[in-house]
mmCIF file as gemmi writes it, N, C-alpha and C atoms, coordinates in Angstrom:
data_model
loop_
_atom_site.group_PDB
_atom_site.id
_atom_site.type_symbol
_atom_site.label_atom_id
_atom_site.label_alt_id
_atom_site.label_comp_id
_atom_site.label_asym_id
_atom_site.label_entity_id
_atom_site.label_seq_id
_atom_site.pdbx_PDB_ins_code
_atom_site.Cartn_x
_atom_site.Cartn_y
_atom_site.Cartn_z
_atom_site.occupancy
_atom_site.B_iso_or_equiv
_atom_site.pdbx_formal_charge
_atom_site.auth_seq_id
_atom_site.auth_asym_id
_atom_site.pdbx_PDB_model_num
ATOM 1 N N . MET Axp A 1 ? 0.848 -1.162 0 1 0 ? 1 A 1
ATOM 2 C CA . MET Axp A 1 ? 0 0 0 1 0 ? 1 A 1
ATOM 3 C C . MET Axp A 1 ? 0.889 1.219 0 1 0 ? 1 A 1
ATOM 4 N N . SER Axp A 2 ? 0.34 2.337 -0.428 1 0 ? 2 A 1
ATOM 5 C CA . SER Axp A 2 ? 1.144 3.559 -0.476 1 0 ? 2 A 1
ATOM 6 C C . SER Axp A 2 ? 0.376 4.724 0.136 1 0 ? 2 A 1
ATOM 7 N N . LEU Axp A 3 ? 1.129 5.741 0.482 1 0 ? 3 A 1
ATOM 8 C CA . LEU Axp A 3 ? 0.581 6.948 1.094 1 0 ? 3 A 1
ATOM 9 C C . LEU Axp A 3 ? 1.302 8.148 0.479 1 0 ? 3 A 1
ATOM 10 N N . TRP Axp A 4 ? 0.517 9.164 0.135 1 0 ? 4 A 1
ATOM 11 C CA . TRP Axp A 4 ? 1.103 10.382 -0.425 1 0 ? 4 A 1
ATOM 12 C C . TRP Axp A 4 ? 1.551 11.288 0.72 1 0 ? 4 A 1
ATOM 13 N N . ILE Axp A 5 ? 2.851 11.557 0.76 1 0 ? 5 A 1
ATOM 14 C CA . ILE Axp A 5 ? 3.449 12.397 1.802 1 0 ? 5 A 1
ATOM 15 C C . ILE Axp A 5 ? 4.266 13.47 1.107 1 0 ? 5 A 1
ATOM 16 N N . ASN Axp A 6 ? 3.957 14.715 1.422 1 0 ? 6 A 1
ATOM 17 C CA . ASN Axp A 6 ? 4.647 15.855 0.812 1 0 ? 6 A 1
ATOM 18 C C . ASN Axp A 6 ? 4.667 15.762 -0.72 1 0 ? 6 A 1
ATOM 19 N N . GLY Axp A 7 ? 3.557 15.321 -1.27 1 0 ? 7 A 1
ATOM 20 C CA . GLY Axp A 7 ? 3.418 15.273 -2.716 1 0 ? 7 A 1
ATOM 21 C C . GLY Axp A 7 ? 4.069 14.094 -3.406 1 0 ? 7 A 1
ATOM 22 N N . GLU Axp A 8 ? 4.598 13.141 -2.643 1 0 ? 8 A 1
ATOM 23 C CA . GLU Axp A 8 ? 5.239 11.962 -3.217 1 0 ? 8 A 1
ATOM 24 C C . GLU Axp A 8 ? 4.607 10.699 -2.652 1 0 ? 8 A 1
ATOM 25 N N . SER Axp A 9 ? 4.486 9.695 -3.499 1 0 ? 9 A 1
ATOM 26 C CA . SER Axp A 9 ? 3.939 8.413 -3.065 1 0 ? 9 A 1
ATOM 27 C C . SER Axp A 9 ? 5.031 7.59 -2.378 1 0 ? 9 A 1
ATOM 28 N N . HIS Axp A 10 ? 4.684 7.037 -1.224 1 0 ? 10 A 1
ATOM 29 C CA . HIS Axp A 10 ? 5.629 6.206 -0.47 1 0 ? 10 A 1
ATOM 30 C C . HIS Axp A 10 ? 4.987 4.853 -0.19 1 0 ? 10 A 1
ATOM 31 N N . VAL Axp A 11 ? 5.708 3.789 -0.521 1 0 ? 11 A 1
ATOM 32 C CA . VAL Axp A 11 ? 5.23 2.431 -0.274 1 0 ? 11 A 1
ATOM 33 C C . VAL Axp A 11 ? 5.391 2.11 1.208 1 0 ? 11 A 1
ATOM 34 N N . MET Axp A 12 ? 4.364 1.47 1.754 1 0 ? 12 A 1
ATOM 35 C CA . MET Axp A 12 ? 4.416 1.053 3.153 1 0 ? 12 A 1
ATOM 36 C C . MET Axp A 12 ? 4.068 -0.419 3.265 1 0 ? 12 A 1
ATOM 37 N N . ARG Axp A 13 ? 4.764 -1.108 4.151 1 0 ? 13 A 1
ATOM 38 C CA . ARG Axp A 13 ? 4.413 -2.477 4.498 1 0 ? 13 A 1
ATOM 39 C C . ARG Axp A 13 ? 5.023 -2.773 5.853 1 0 ? 13 A 1
ATOM 40 N N . LEU Axp A 14 ? 4.365 -3.619 6.59 1 0 ? 14 A 1
ATOM 41 C CA . LEU Axp A 14 ? 4.86 -3.956 7.92 1 0 ? 14 A 1
ATOM 42 C C . LEU Axp A 14 ? 5.616 -5.274 7.864 1 0 ? 14 A 1
ATOM 43 N N . THR Axp A 15 ? 6.92 -5.188 7.951 1 0 ? 15 A 1
ATOM 44 C CA . THR Axp A 15 ? 7.762 -6.383 8.024 1 0 ? 15 A 1
ATOM 45 C C . THR Axp A 15 ? 7.775 -6.868 9.472 1 0 ? 15 A 1
ATOM 46 N N . LEU Axp A 16 ? 8.276 -8.048 9.691 1 0 ? 16 A 1
ATOM 47 C CA . LEU Axp A 16 ? 8.369 -8.581 11.046 1 0 ? 16 A 1
ATOM 48 C C . LEU Axp A 16 ? 9.243 -7.677 11.922 1 0 ? 16 A 1
ATOM 49 N N . GLY Axp A 17 ? 10.336 -7.19 11.361 1 0 ? 17 A 1
ATOM 50 C CA . GLY Axp A 17 ? 11.208 -6.284 12.115 1 0 ? 17 A 1
ATOM 51 C C . GLY Axp A 17 ? 10.515 -4.977 12.457 1 0 ? 17 A 1
ATOM 52 N N . ALA Axp A 18 ? 9.752 -4.445 11.509 1 0 ? 18 A 1
ATOM 53 C CA . ALA Axp A 18 ? 9.015 -3.203 11.758 1 0 ? 18 A 1
ATOM 54 C C . ALA Axp A 18 ? 7.947 -3.419 12.823 1 0 ? 18 A 1
ATOM 55 N N . LEU Axp A 19 ? 7.307 -4.587 12.814 1 0 ? 19 A 1
ATOM 56 C CA . LEU Axp A 19 ? 6.295 -4.898 13.831 1 0 ? 19 A 1
ATOM 57 C C . LEU Axp A 19 ? 6.936 -5.014 15.213 1 0 ? 19 A 1
ATOM 58 N N . ALA Axp A 20 ? 8.095 -5.634 15.284 1 0 ? 20 A 1
ATOM 59 C CA . ALA Axp A 20 ? 8.793 -5.772 16.565 1 0 ? 20 A 1
ATOM 60 C C . ALA Axp A 20 ? 9.174 -4.409 17.122 1 0 ? 20 A 1
ATOM 61 N N . GLU Axp A 21 ? 9.671 -3.541 16.255 1 0 ? 21 A 1
ATOM 62 C CA . GLU Axp A 21 ? 10.029 -2.189 16.694 1 0 ? 21 A 1
ATOM 63 C C . GLU Axp A 21 ? 8.786 -1.409 17.132 1 0 ? 21 A 1
ATOM 64 N N . LEU Axp A 22 ? 7.695 -1.652 16.445 1 0 ? 22 A 1
ATOM 65 C CA . LEU Axp A 22 ? 6.436 -0.977 16.767 1 0 ? 22 A 1
ATOM 66 C C . LEU Axp A 22 ? 5.967 -1.337 18.174 1 0 ? 22 A 1
ATOM 67 N N . GLU Axp A 23 ? 6.078 -2.602 18.543 1 0 ? 23 A 1
ATOM 68 C CA . GLU Axp A 23 ? 5.712 -3.027 19.901 1 0 ? 23 A 1
ATOM 69 C C . GLU Axp A 23 ? 6.518 -2.248 20.941 1 0 ? 23 A 1
ATOM 70 N N . THR Axp A 24 ? 7.807 -2.112 20.686 1 0 ? 24 A 1
ATOM 71 C CA . THR Axp A 24 ? 8.675 -1.391 21.616 1 0 ? 24 A 1
ATOM 72 C C . THR Axp A 24 ? 8.336 0.093 21.645 1 0 ? 24 A 1
ATOM 73 N N . THR Axp A 25 ? 8.166 0.683 20.475 1 0 ? 25 A 1
ATOM 74 C CA . THR Axp A 25 ? 7.875 2.114 20.383 1 0 ? 25 A 1
ATOM 75 C C . THR Axp A 25 ? 6.596 2.476 21.116 1 0 ? 25 A 1
ATOM 76 N N . LEU Axp A 26 ? 5.573 1.642 20.971 1 0 ? 26 A 1
ATOM 77 C CA . LEU Axp A 26 ? 4.272 1.948 21.585 1 0 ? 26 A 1
ATOM 78 C C . LEU Axp A 26 ? 4.107 1.307 22.954 1 0 ? 26 A 1
ATOM 79 N N . ASP Axp A 27 ? 5.162 0.653 23.443 1 0 ? 27 A 1
ATOM 80 C CA . ASP Axp A 27 ? 5.149 0.024 24.76 1 0 ? 27 A 1
ATOM 81 C C . ASP Axp A 27 ? 3.902 -0.834 24.93 1 0 ? 27 A 1
ATOM 82 N N . GLU Axp A 28 ? 3.664 -1.681 23.937 1 0 ? 28 A 1
ATOM 83 C CA . GLU Axp A 28 ? 2.497 -2.55 23.94 1 0 ? 28 A 1
ATOM 84 C C . GLU Axp A 28 ? 2.963 -3.976 24.163 1 0 ? 28 A 1
ATOM 85 N N . GLN Axp A 29 ? 2.211 -4.728 24.947 1 0 ? 29 A 1
ATOM 86 C CA . GLN Axp A 29 ? 2.586 -6.106 25.267 1 0 ? 29 A 1
ATOM 87 C C . GLN Axp A 29 ? 2.517 -7.029 24.064 1 0 ? 29 A 1
ATOM 88 N N . SER Axp A 30 ? 1.575 -6.745 23.159 1 0 ? 30 A 1
ATOM 89 C CA . SER Axp A 30 ? 1.438 -7.595 21.974 1 0 ? 30 A 1
ATOM 90 C C . SER Axp A 30 ? 0.822 -6.794 20.839 1 0 ? 30 A 1
ATOM 91 N N . LEU Axp A 31 ? 0.973 -7.319 19.651 1 0 ? 31 A 1
ATOM 92 C CA . LEU Axp A 31 ? 0.356 -6.682 18.495 1 0 ? 31 A 1
ATOM 93 C C . LEU Axp A 31 ? -1.159 -6.845 18.544 1 0 ? 31 A 1
ATOM 94 N N . VAL Axp A 32 ? -1.621 -7.915 19.153 1 0 ? 32 A 1
ATOM 95 C CA . VAL Axp A 32 ? -3.063 -8.112 19.295 1 0 ? 32 A 1
ATOM 96 C C . VAL Axp A 32 ? -3.66 -6.967 20.111 1 0 ? 32 A 1
ATOM 97 N N . ALA Axp A 33 ? -2.974 -6.548 21.158 1 0 ? 33 A 1
ATOM 98 C CA . ALA Axp A 33 ? -3.451 -5.422 21.968 1 0 ? 33 A 1
ATOM 99 C C . ALA Axp A 33 ? -3.496 -4.141 21.146 1 0 ? 33 A 1
ATOM 100 N N . LEU Axp A 34 ? -2.527 -3.956 20.266 1 0 ? 34 A 1
ATOM 101 C CA . LEU Axp A 34 ? -2.517 -2.772 19.404 1 0 ? 34 A 1
ATOM 102 C C . LEU Axp A 34 ? -3.678 -2.824 18.412 1 0 ? 34 A 1
ATOM 103 N N . VAL Axp A 35 ? -3.905 -3.989 17.831 1 0 ? 35 A 1
ATOM 104 C CA . VAL Axp A 35 ? -5.039 -4.156 16.919 1 0 ? 35 A 1
ATOM 105 C C . VAL Axp A 35 ? -6.338 -3.846 17.65 1 0 ? 35 A 1
ATOM 106 N N . GLU Axp A 36 ? -6.467 -4.336 18.868 1 0 ? 36 A 1
ATOM 107 C CA . GLU Axp A 36 ? -7.673 -4.085 19.658 1 0 ? 36 A 1
ATOM 108 C C . GLU Axp A 36 ? -7.866 -2.593 19.918 1 0 ? 36 A 1
ATOM 109 N N . ARG Axp A 37 ? -6.779 -1.868 20.136 1 0 ? 37 A 1
ATOM 110 C CA . ARG Axp A 37 ? -6.882 -0.41 20.322 1 0 ? 37 A 1
ATOM 111 C C . ARG Axp A 37 ? -7.477 0.259 19.092 1 0 ? 37 A 1
ATOM 112 N N . PHE Axp A 38 ? -7.016 -0.166 17.923 1 0 ? 38 A 1
ATOM 113 C CA . PHE Axp A 38 ? -7.544 0.42 16.686 1 0 ? 38 A 1
ATOM 114 C C . PHE Axp A 38 ? -8.991 0.004 16.456 1 0 ? 38 A 1
ATOM 115 N N . GLU Axp A 39 ? -9.305 -1.254 16.715 1 0 ? 39 A 1
ATOM 116 C CA . GLU Axp A 39 ? -10.677 -1.719 16.513 1 0 ? 39 A 1
ATOM 117 C C . GLU Axp A 39 ? -11.663 -1.007 17.436 1 0 ? 39 A 1
ATOM 118 N N . ALA Axp A 40 ? -11.207 -0.644 18.621 1 0 ? 40 A 1
ATOM 119 C CA . ALA Axp A 40 ? -12.071 0.041 19.592 1 0 ? 40 A 1
ATOM 120 C C . ALA Axp A 40 ? -11.984 1.565 19.466 1 0 ? 40 A 1
ATOM 121 N N . ASN Axp A 41 ? -11.283 2.045 18.442 1 0 ? 41 A 1
ATOM 122 C CA . ASN Axp A 41 ? -11.083 3.494 18.243 1 0 ? 41 A 1
ATOM 123 C C . ASN Axp A 41 ? -10.487 4.176 19.473 1 0 ? 41 A 1
ATOM 124 N N . ARG Axp A 42 ? -9.539 3.489 20.111 1 0 ? 42 A 1
ATOM 125 C CA . ARG Axp A 42 ? -8.845 4.04 21.272 1 0 ? 42 A 1
ATOM 126 C C . ARG Axp A 42 ? -7.39 4.37 20.944 1 0 ? 42 A 1
ATOM 127 N N . PHE Axp A 43 ? -7.113 4.64 19.688 1 0 ? 43 A 1
ATOM 128 C CA . PHE Axp A 43 ? -5.75 4.929 19.276 1 0 ? 43 A 1
ATOM 129 C C . PHE Axp A 43 ? -5.492 6.426 19.344 1 0 ? 43 A 1
ATOM 130 N N . SER Axp A 44 ? -4.225 6.762 19.471 1 0 ? 44 A 1
ATOM 131 C CA . SER Axp A 44 ? -3.823 8.166 19.559 1 0 ? 44 A 1
ATOM 132 C C . SER Axp A 44 ? -3.092 8.577 18.281 1 0 ? 44 A 1
ATOM 133 N N . SER Axp A 45 ? -2.85 9.853 18.15 1 0 ? 45 A 1
ATOM 134 C CA . SER Axp A 45 ? -2.073 10.323 16.995 1 0 ? 45 A 1
ATOM 135 C C . SER Axp A 45 ? -0.658 9.751 17.051 1 0 ? 45 A 1
ATOM 136 N N . ARG Axp A 46 ? -0.15 9.537 18.248 1 0 ? 46 A 1
ATOM 137 C CA . ARG Axp A 46 ? 1.164 8.899 18.409 1 0 ? 46 A 1
ATOM 138 C C . ARG Axp A 46 ? 1.151 7.486 17.828 1 0 ? 46 A 1
ATOM 139 N N . ASP Axp A 47 ? 0.05 6.752 18.043 1 0 ? 47 A 1
ATOM 140 C CA . ASP Axp A 47 ? -0.087 5.408 17.473 1 0 ? 47 A 1
ATOM 141 C C . ASP Axp A 47 ? -0.061 5.469 15.95 1 0 ? 47 A 1
ATOM 142 N N . VAL Axp A 48 ? -0.793 6.428 15.389 1 0 ? 48 A 1
ATOM 143 C CA . VAL Axp A 48 ? -0.87 6.576 13.936 1 0 ? 48 A 1
ATOM 144 C C . VAL Axp A 48 ? 0.514 6.865 13.36 1 0 ? 48 A 1
ATOM 145 N N . ILE Axp A 49 ? 1.206 7.818 13.947 1 0 ? 49 A 1
ATOM 146 C CA . ILE Axp A 49 ? 2.545 8.166 13.457 1 0 ? 49 A 1
ATOM 147 C C . ILE Axp A 49 ? 3.491 6.973 13.566 1 0 ? 49 A 1
ATOM 148 N N . ALA Axp A 50 ? 3.458 6.266 14.692 1 0 ? 50 A 1
ATOM 149 C CA . ALA Axp A 50 ? 4.347 5.117 14.881 1 0 ? 50 A 1
ATOM 150 C C . ALA Axp A 50 ? 4.054 4.023 13.857 1 0 ? 50 A 1
ATOM 151 N N . LEU Axp A 51 ? 2.781 3.768 13.6 1 0 ? 51 A 1
ATOM 152 C CA . LEU Axp A 51 ? 2.408 2.758 12.607 1 0 ? 51 A 1
ATOM 153 C C . LEU Axp A 51 ? 2.861 3.15 11.203 1 0 ? 51 A 1
ATOM 154 N N . LEU Axp A 52 ? 2.611 4.406 10.849 1 0 ? 52 A 1
ATOM 155 C CA . LEU Axp A 52 ? 3.022 4.866 9.527 1 0 ? 52 A 1
ATOM 156 C C . LEU Axp A 52 ? 4.54 4.835 9.383 1 0 ? 52 A 1
ATOM 157 N N . GLU Axp A 53 ? 5.264 5.249 10.42 1 0 ? 53 A 1
ATOM 158 C CA . GLU Axp A 53 ? 6.726 5.204 10.362 1 0 ? 53 A 1
ATOM 159 C C . GLU Axp A 53 ? 7.225 3.764 10.225 1 0 ? 53 A 1
ATOM 160 N N . ALA Axp A 54 ? 6.586 2.824 10.939 1 0 ? 54 A 1
ATOM 161 C CA . ALA Axp A 54 ? 6.976 1.42 10.821 1 0 ? 54 A 1
ATOM 162 C C . ALA Axp A 54 ? 6.705 0.92 9.4 1 0 ? 54 A 1
ATOM 163 N N . GLY Axp A 55 ? 5.577 1.322 8.834 1 0 ? 55 A 1
ATOM 164 C CA . GLY Axp A 55 ? 5.248 0.935 7.471 1 0 ? 55 A 1
ATOM 165 C C . GLY Axp A 55 ? 6.206 1.52 6.455 1 0 ? 55 A 1
ATOM 166 N N . LEU Axp A 56 ? 6.594 2.761 6.671 1 0 ? 56 A 1
ATOM 167 C CA . LEU Axp A 56 ? 7.566 3.404 5.776 1 0 ? 56 A 1
ATOM 168 C C . LEU Axp A 56 ? 8.917 2.714 5.874 1 0 ? 56 A 1
ATOM 169 N N . GLN Axp A 57 ? 9.302 2.358 7.095 1 0 ? 57 A 1
ATOM 170 C CA . GLN Axp A 57 ? 10.558 1.636 7.289 1 0 ? 57 A 1
ATOM 171 C C . GLN Axp A 57 ? 10.499 0.292 6.568 1 0 ? 57 A 1
ATOM 172 N N . GLY Axp A 58 ? 9.4 -0.437 6.736 1 0 ? 58 A 1
ATOM 173 C CA . GLY Axp A 58 ? 9.238 -1.732 6.077 1 0 ? 58 A 1
ATOM 174 C C . GLY Axp A 58 ? 9.186 -1.614 4.56 1 0 ? 58 A 1
ATOM 175 N N . GLY Axp A 59 ? 8.67 -0.485 4.072 1 0 ? 59 A 1
ATOM 176 C CA . GLY Axp A 59 ? 8.62 -0.237 2.639 1 0 ? 59 A 1
ATOM 177 C C . GLY Axp A 59 ? 9.884 0.384 2.09 1 0 ? 59 A 1
ATOM 178 N N . GLN Axp A 60 ? 10.885 0.531 2.955 1 0 ? 60 A 1
ATOM 179 C CA . GLN Axp A 60 ? 12.203 1.075 2.61 1 0 ? 60 A 1
ATOM 180 C C . GLN Axp A 60 ? 12.134 2.496 2.068 1 0 ? 60 A 1
ATOM 181 N N . SER Axp A 61 ? 11.277 3.311 2.678 1 0 ? 61 A 1
ATOM 182 C CA . SER Axp A 61 ? 11.169 4.714 2.293 1 0 ? 61 A 1
ATOM 183 C C . SER Axp A 61 ? 12.436 5.465 2.695 1 0 ? 61 A 1
ATOM 184 N N . ALA Axp A 62 ? 12.747 6.472 1.916 1 0 ? 62 A 1
ATOM 185 C CA . ALA Axp A 62 ? 13.914 7.303 2.212 1 0 ? 62 A 1
ATOM 186 C C . ALA Axp A 62 ? 13.601 8.38 3.249 1 0 ? 62 A 1
ATOM 187 N N . LEU Axp A 63 ? 12.328 8.499 3.649 1 0 ? 63 A 1
ATOM 188 C CA . LEU Axp A 63 ? 11.976 9.509 4.649 1 0 ? 63 A 1
ATOM 189 C C . LEU Axp A 63 ? 12.642 9.178 5.98 1 0 ? 63 A 1
ATOM 190 N N . PRO Axp A 64 ? 13.264 10.158 6.601 1 0 ? 64 A 1
ATOM 191 C CA . PRO Axp A 64 ? 13.888 9.895 7.906 1 0 ? 64 A 1
ATOM 192 C C . PRO Axp A 64 ? 12.832 9.773 9.004 1 0 ? 64 A 1
ATOM 193 N N . LYS Axp A 65 ? 13.176 9.044 10.042 1 0 ? 65 A 1
ATOM 194 C CA . LYS Axp A 65 ? 12.289 8.916 11.187 1 0 ? 65 A 1
ATOM 195 C C . LYS Axp A 65 ? 12.008 10.315 11.743 1 0 ? 65 A 1
ATOM 196 N N . GLY Axp A 66 ? 10.762 10.57 12.06 1 0 ? 66 A 1
ATOM 197 C CA . GLY Axp A 66 ? 10.369 11.877 12.573 1 0 ? 66 A 1
ATOM 198 C C . GLY Axp A 66 ? 9.861 12.824 11.505 1 0 ? 66 A 1
ATOM 199 N N . ALA Axp A 67 ? 10.025 12.448 10.242 1 0 ? 67 A 1
ATOM 200 C CA . ALA Axp A 67 ? 9.614 13.329 9.14 1 0 ? 67 A 1
ATOM 201 C C . ALA Axp A 67 ? 8.11 13.547 9.097 1 0 ? 67 A 1
ATOM 202 N N . LEU Axp A 68 ? 7.335 12.609 9.635 1 0 ? 68 A 1
ATOM 203 C CA . LEU Axp A 68 ? 5.877 12.749 9.596 1 0 ? 68 A 1
ATOM 204 C C . LEU Axp A 68 ? 5.356 13.839 10.525 1 0 ? 68 A 1
ATOM 205 N N . MET Axp A 69 ? 6.158 14.253 11.467 1 0 ? 69 A 1
ATOM 206 C CA . MET Axp A 69 ? 5.718 15.271 12.429 1 0 ? 69 A 1
ATOM 207 C C . MET Axp A 69 ? 5.335 16.577 11.73 1 0 ? 69 A 1
ATOM 208 N N . ASP Axp A 70 ? 6.012 16.907 10.644 1 0 ? 70 A 1
ATOM 209 C CA . ASP Axp A 70 ? 5.746 18.149 9.912 1 0 ? 70 A 1
ATOM 210 C C . ASP Axp A 70 ? 5.32 17.895 8.477 1 0 ? 70 A 1
ATOM 211 N N . ALA Axp A 71 ? 5.005 16.661 8.15 1 0 ? 71 A 1
ATOM 212 C CA . ALA Axp A 71 ? 4.694 16.309 6.766 1 0 ? 71 A 1
ATOM 213 C C . ALA Axp A 71 ? 3.249 16.639 6.409 1 0 ? 71 A 1
ATOM 214 N N . GLU Axp A 72 ? 3.047 16.849 5.117 1 0 ? 72 A 1
ATOM 215 C CA . GLU Axp A 72 ? 1.696 17.02 4.59 1 0 ? 72 A 1
ATOM 216 C C . GLU Axp A 72 ? 1.264 15.673 4.026 1 0 ? 72 A 1
ATOM 217 N N . ILE Axp A 73 ? 0.272 15.078 4.659 1 0 ? 73 A 1
ATOM 218 C CA . ILE Axp A 73 ? -0.244 13.786 4.223 1 0 ? 73 A 1
ATOM 219 C C . ILE Axp A 73 ? -1.524 14.036 3.442 1 0 ? 73 A 1
ATOM 220 N N . ALA Axp A 74 ? -1.583 13.514 2.217 1 0 ? 74 A 1
ATOM 221 C CA . ALA Axp A 74 ? -2.772 13.698 1.381 1 0 ? 74 A 1
ATOM 222 C C . ALA Axp A 74 ? -3.991 13.168 2.122 1 0 ? 74 A 1
ATOM 223 N N . GLY Axp A 75 ? -5.006 14.003 2.247 1 0 ? 75 A 1
ATOM 224 C CA . GLY Axp A 75 ? -6.221 13.612 2.956 1 0 ? 75 A 1
ATOM 225 C C . GLY Axp A 75 ? -6.214 13.995 4.417 1 0 ? 75 A 1
ATOM 226 N N . GLY Axp A 76 ? -5.082 14.469 4.919 1 0 ? 76 A 1
ATOM 227 C CA . GLY Axp A 76 ? -5.002 14.963 6.286 1 0 ? 76 A 1
ATOM 228 C C . GLY Axp A 76 ? -4.965 13.867 7.346 1 0 ? 76 A 1
ATOM 229 N N . PRO Axp A 77 ? -5.216 14.261 8.594 1 0 ? 77 A 1
ATOM 230 C CA . PRO Axp A 77 ? -5.126 13.328 9.713 1 0 ? 77 A 1
ATOM 231 C C . PRO Axp A 77 ? -6.065 12.126 9.6 1 0 ? 77 A 1
ATOM 232 N N . LEU Axp A 78 ? -7.247 12.336 9.063 1 0 ? 78 A 1
ATOM 233 C CA . LEU Axp A 78 ? -8.186 11.22 8.928 1 0 ? 78 A 1
ATOM 234 C C . LEU Axp A 78 ? -7.659 10.18 7.945 1 0 ? 78 A 1
ATOM 235 N N . ALA Axp A 79 ? -7.102 10.618 6.835 1 0 ? 79 A 1
ATOM 236 C CA . ALA Axp A 79 ? -6.516 9.687 5.861 1 0 ? 79 A 1
ATOM 237 C C . ALA Axp A 79 ? -5.312 8.971 6.469 1 0 ? 79 A 1
ATOM 238 N N . ALA Axp A 80 ? -4.545 9.675 7.277 1 0 ? 80 A 1
ATOM 239 C CA . ALA Axp A 80 ? -3.395 9.054 7.939 1 0 ? 80 A 1
ATOM 240 C C . ALA Axp A 80 ? -3.863 7.953 8.892 1 0 ? 80 A 1
ATOM 241 N N . ALA Axp A 81 ? -4.914 8.225 9.663 1 0 ? 81 A 1
ATOM 242 C CA . ALA Axp A 81 ? -5.446 7.228 10.596 1 0 ? 81 A 1
ATOM 243 C C . ALA Axp A 81 ? -6.001 6.021 9.848 1 0 ? 81 A 1
ATOM 244 N N . ARG Axp A 82 ? -6.695 6.27 8.755 1 0 ? 82 A 1
ATOM 245 C CA . ARG Axp A 82 ? -7.226 5.158 7.945 1 0 ? 82 A 1
ATOM 246 C C . ARG Axp A 82 ? -6.087 4.313 7.378 1 0 ? 82 A 1
ATOM 247 N N . ALA Axp A 83 ? -5.046 4.976 6.885 1 0 ? 83 A 1
ATOM 248 C CA . ALA Axp A 83 ? -3.905 4.252 6.318 1 0 ? 83 A 1
ATOM 249 C C . ALA Axp A 83 ? -3.221 3.409 7.385 1 0 ? 83 A 1
ATOM 250 N N . ALA Axp A 84 ? -3.073 3.952 8.578 1 0 ? 84 A 1
ATOM 251 C CA . ALA Axp A 84 ? -2.445 3.207 9.667 1 0 ? 84 A 1
ATOM 252 C C . ALA Axp A 84 ? -3.274 1.977 10.022 1 0 ? 84 A 1
ATOM 253 N N . ALA Axp A 85 ? -4.587 2.145 10.124 1 0 ? 85 A 1
ATOM 254 C CA . ALA Axp A 85 ? -5.466 1.019 10.454 1 0 ? 85 A 1
ATOM 255 C C . ALA Axp A 85 ? -5.421 -0.039 9.359 1 0 ? 85 A 1
ATOM 256 N N . GLU Axp A 86 ? -5.427 0.385 8.103 1 0 ? 86 A 1
ATOM 257 C CA . GLU Axp A 86 ? -5.378 -0.564 6.993 1 0 ? 86 A 1
ATOM 258 C C . GLU Axp A 86 ? -4.036 -1.292 6.959 1 0 ? 86 A 1
ATOM 259 N N . LEU Axp A 87 ? -2.984 -0.575 7.225 1 0 ? 87 A 1
ATOM 260 C CA . LEU Axp A 87 ? -1.645 -1.17 7.255 1 0 ? 87 A 1
ATOM 261 C C . LEU Axp A 87 ? -1.577 -2.262 8.315 1 0 ? 87 A 1
ATOM 262 N N . LEU Axp A 88 ? -2.117 -1.968 9.487 1 0 ? 88 A 1
ATOM 263 C CA . LEU Axp A 88 ? -2.12 -2.942 10.572 1 0 ? 88 A 1
ATOM 264 C C . LEU Axp A 88 ? -2.993 -4.145 10.219 1 0 ? 88 A 1
ATOM 265 N N . ALA Axp A 89 ? -4.151 -3.897 9.638 1 0 ? 89 A 1
ATOM 266 C CA . ALA Axp A 89 ? -5.051 -4.987 9.252 1 0 ? 89 A 1
ATOM 267 C C . ALA Axp A 89 ? -4.388 -5.881 8.208 1 0 ? 89 A 1
ATOM 268 N N . ARG Axp A 90 ? -3.72 -5.28 7.232 1 0 ? 90 A 1
ATOM 269 C CA . ARG Axp A 90 ? -3.074 -6.057 6.179 1 0 ? 90 A 1
ATOM 270 C C . ARG Axp A 90 ? -1.968 -6.956 6.715 1 0 ? 90 A 1
ATOM 271 N N . ALA Axp A 91 ? -1.362 -6.565 7.815 1 0 ? 91 A 1
ATOM 272 C CA . ALA Axp A 91 ? -0.272 -7.346 8.395 1 0 ? 91 A 1
ATOM 273 C C . ALA Axp A 91 ? -0.781 -8.698 8.92 1 0 ? 91 A 1
ATOM 274 N N . PHE Axp A 92 ? -2.087 -8.787 9.157 1 0 ? 92 A 1
ATOM 275 C CA . PHE Axp A 92 ? -2.647 -9.996 9.743 1 0 ? 92 A 1
ATOM 276 C C . PHE Axp A 92 ? -3.587 -10.749 8.81 1 0 ? 92 A 1
ATOM 277 N N . VAL Axp A 93 ? -3.568 -10.417 7.535 1 0 ? 93 A 1
ATOM 278 C CA . VAL Axp A 93 ? -4.408 -11.101 6.549 1 0 ? 93 A 1
ATOM 279 C C . VAL Axp A 93 ? -3.567 -12.14 5.843 1 0 ? 93 A 1
ATOM 280 N N . LEU Axp A 94 ? -4.079 -13.354 5.799 1 0 ? 94 A 1
ATOM 281 C CA . LEU Axp A 94 ? -3.377 -14.411 5.073 1 0 ? 94 A 1
ATOM 282 C C . LEU Axp A 94 ? -3.595 -14.24 3.588 1 0 ? 94 A 1
ATOM 283 N N . PRO Axp A 95 ? -2.544 -14.371 2.795 1 0 ? 95 A 1
ATOM 284 C CA . PRO Axp A 95 ? -2.706 -14.239 1.339 1 0 ? 95 A 1
ATOM 285 C C . PRO Axp A 95 ? -3.565 -15.374 0.808 1 0 ? 95 A 1
ATOM 286 N N . GLU Axp A 96 ? -4.344 -15.06 -0.216 1 0 ? 96 A 1
ATOM 287 C CA . GLU Axp A 96 ? -5.164 -16.089 -0.849 1 0 ? 96 A 1
ATOM 288 C C . GLU Axp A 96 ? -4.262 -17.008 -1.654 1 0 ? 96 A 1
ATOM 289 N N . THR Axp A 97 ? -4.595 -18.286 -1.648 1 0 ? 97 A 1
ATOM 290 C CA . THR Axp A 97 ? -3.771 -19.252 -2.4 1 0 ? 97 A 1
ATOM 291 C C . THR Axp A 97 ? -4.502 -19.743 -3.608 1 0 ? 97 A 1
């Protein structure tokens, strides 16, 4: 999946390493707990930024960590939250065979 940031498309995906770092960054006991936060709409802007940064890292984006703090995301904060939720959901979907 991709997200438009500062007028450029950036590929995002959550690798196992990015997911592990995400657990540490958000001080969450498990990824299931993080998924539950999103499903219950109890996520914060910090969660959204951390998820997007993990996805950018997994997608090998050239954006430096912290760049999202001042970035223009196409669609604004709501689009960013949707992208983060979709990114997390995609990490747990089994590919069709």
